[in-house]
N, C-alpha and C positions, 0 to 999 in steps of 0.2 A: 577827538584826539585821544582821550583817556581810554575809550573802548579800543581804539587801534593799537595803542601802546600795550594794553593788557593782552590783546590777541597775539601780538608779536612776542611778548614775554612767554605766553603759554606755548607758542610754537617753538621757541628756543628751548624751553624746558623739555618739551617732547623730544626734540632732536637730541638733547644731551642725554636724556633717559635711554633713547634707542642706541646712542653711541656707547654708553656704559654697558648696556645689555650685550651688544656685539662684542665689546672687549672681553666681558666675562665669559661669553660663549667660546670665543676663539682662544682665550687664555686657558680655559678648561681643557680644550682639545690639545693644545700645545703641551700643557703640563702632563696630561695623561700619556701623550705620545713619548715624551722624554722618560717617564717612569717605565713604560713598556720597553723602550729601547734598552734601558739599563737592565731590566729583568730578563729580557730575551737572551742575554748572554749566559744564563744558567741552564738553558735548554738546548737540545740538539735540533735546532731549526735552521732552515736555509738562510743564507745571507740576503736572498731576494726579499724575504719577509722583513728583515731589518731595513732594507732599502725602502720598502713600503712605509714603514713607521717613520723613517726620516722624511719621506716625501709628505707625509701627513703633518708632521711638525713644521716643515718648511712652509707648506701652504697656509697653515694657521698663522705663522709669523708674517707672511705676506699680507694676510687680512688685518693683522694687528697694526702693521706699519701703515696700511691704508687708512684705518680708522683713527689711529693715534700717531700721526707722522712726526710729532715732536719727540717721541720716545726713542732716544738713540740706542738704548739697550736692545730693543726689538730689531733695529737695523743691523746692529753688530751681530746678533745671534743668527739673523737671516743670512748674513754673509758667511758666517761660519758653517752653517748647514749647506749652503750652496758649494762651498769649497770642499767639504767632506764628501758630498754626493757625486762630485766629479770623479772620485776614486772608487765609486761603487757601481754595481750593475743591477738592474731590476731583475734580470733573468739568471742571476748567480745562484746555483743550486748547492754549492758547497756548504757544509755545516758550520755554524758559528762555534759550536762546542760539541765534540763527538762523545764526550763523557757526561753521564748524568748520575748524580749522587743524591740520594734521599737525605735531607738534613735530619739532625737529631731532635730538634725542637718541634713540638706539635704546632707552635705558633708559626714557625718558619714554613712548615708543611701547608698550613692553611693559607699563608701568604702566596706560596707557589701555586696552589690550586686557584686562588683568586686571579693571579696573574695570567694563568693559562686560559681561564674563562674569558678574561678581558681581551687577550690576544686573539682568541677565536672569534669573539664578537666583532672586533675591529677588522679582522681579516675578511669576515663575511660582509661587513659594511663596505669595505673598499672594493671587494669583488662586485657587489651590487652597483657600485658607482662606475664600474668599468676600469678601475685603476689596477686591478689584478686579473690576469687571464685565468681561464677555467683550469688549465693544467697546473699552474702554480698554486691556485687556491686549493685544489683537491689534494695536492702533495703536502702542502704545509698544514692543512687542516688535519690530515691523517697523522702527521708527526705530533701535532699538539694533542690530538685525541689519545695517541699512544702514550704520551707523557702523563696525561691524566690517569690512564689505566695503570701505569707503573706506580705512580704515587699512591693510588688507592690500594692496589694489591700489596705492595711492599709495606705500607703503613699498617694494614690489617694483619699481615704476617708478623710484623714486629710486635704489635699489641698481643697477638695470640701467643707468641713466644714468651713475652713478659708475664702473661697470665699463667702459663705453664710453670714458669720458674717460681711463681707465687702459690703454686698448688691450686690455682683456680681453674680446674680442668673444664668445668662446664662453660665458663666464660671463654676459655681458649677455643673450645670447639665452635662456639658461635662466631668468633672472629675468623677462623679458618673456613667455616661453611660459607660465610659472607664473601670471603676472598674467592672461593671456588665458584660461587654463583656469579660473581663479577666476571671471572674468566670465561665461564660457560656462556654468558650472555653476549659475548663479542661475535660480530658477524663475519669475522675473518680469523685466520690462524697464522701464527709464525713461531719461530723457535722459542721466543720468550714465553708465549702463552702455553705452548706444549710443555716446556720444562717446568714452569711454575705450577701448572695443573698437576703434574706428576708429584712435585714436592708437597703441595697442599694435600692431595689425596693420600699420600704416604703418611703425612703427619696425622690426618684425620683417622686413618686406620690405627695408628699407634694410640691415639687418644681413646678411640672406641675400645680397643683391647684393654687399655689401662682402666677405663671405667667399668668394663665387664669384670675384670679381676677384683676391683674394689668392691663392686656390688656383690660378687660371690663371697668375698671375705666377710662382708657385713652380714650377709644372709646366714653364713655359717656361725658367726658370732651370736646373732640373734637366736638361732636354733639352740646353741649351747646354753644360752641364758634361760631359754624356756625350759630346757631339760633340767637345769639346776633348780628352777623354781618348782617344777613338777615334783622333783625328788624331795624338796624341802617341805612342800605342803601336802604330800601324799599321806594317807592314814598311817598312824604308827602301828607297827606289828606288835601283837601280844606274845609274850614269851611264856 
């Protein structure tokens, strides 16, 4: 009897451990989806992607309700998601936000890049599961990729401009060269890429010209100093 009771207790413990692991896994997916839904509003992405994120959160809540049926909070949130999703469409291609502005803080920029990477990863995963069709996946992934490009290029240009204002011409040139390299490495072209390549190339020309003038002045100054030293230390004339 003792052996049987011990085996039963171990079985119940394993069941409880598995239940907690499932709750933790589904809760992580749910929390991540809610965060991505909130962050998606900052980017020019399609409403179909936001629908996909809602569906992901809803499905996680369904699993949570199944594993933890006594938790009323999960049931209430699930109902809220189902109500919201009735007003949404999976194939809605209109943009959530047509404007995109680079934040002032580097910390905010890093957060935006992390959000974009997570959005692309989730989109790819949902596409692999068959929840997102190929057309929607390609369109939304291009939008997210373009957002990453804009953040990278505009933050590099901003740092380059700040370096110029601080008379750190060499550092400024490195920032602008990296921005130009990023633009040149794109496999496609559009008005944004063409215009920003033109701006970056123009600034690099100005930086090169400025450095050339500075080097020329420095060389002339050094030559003048050498002449003065030669004159100072040349043999004295006898009168």
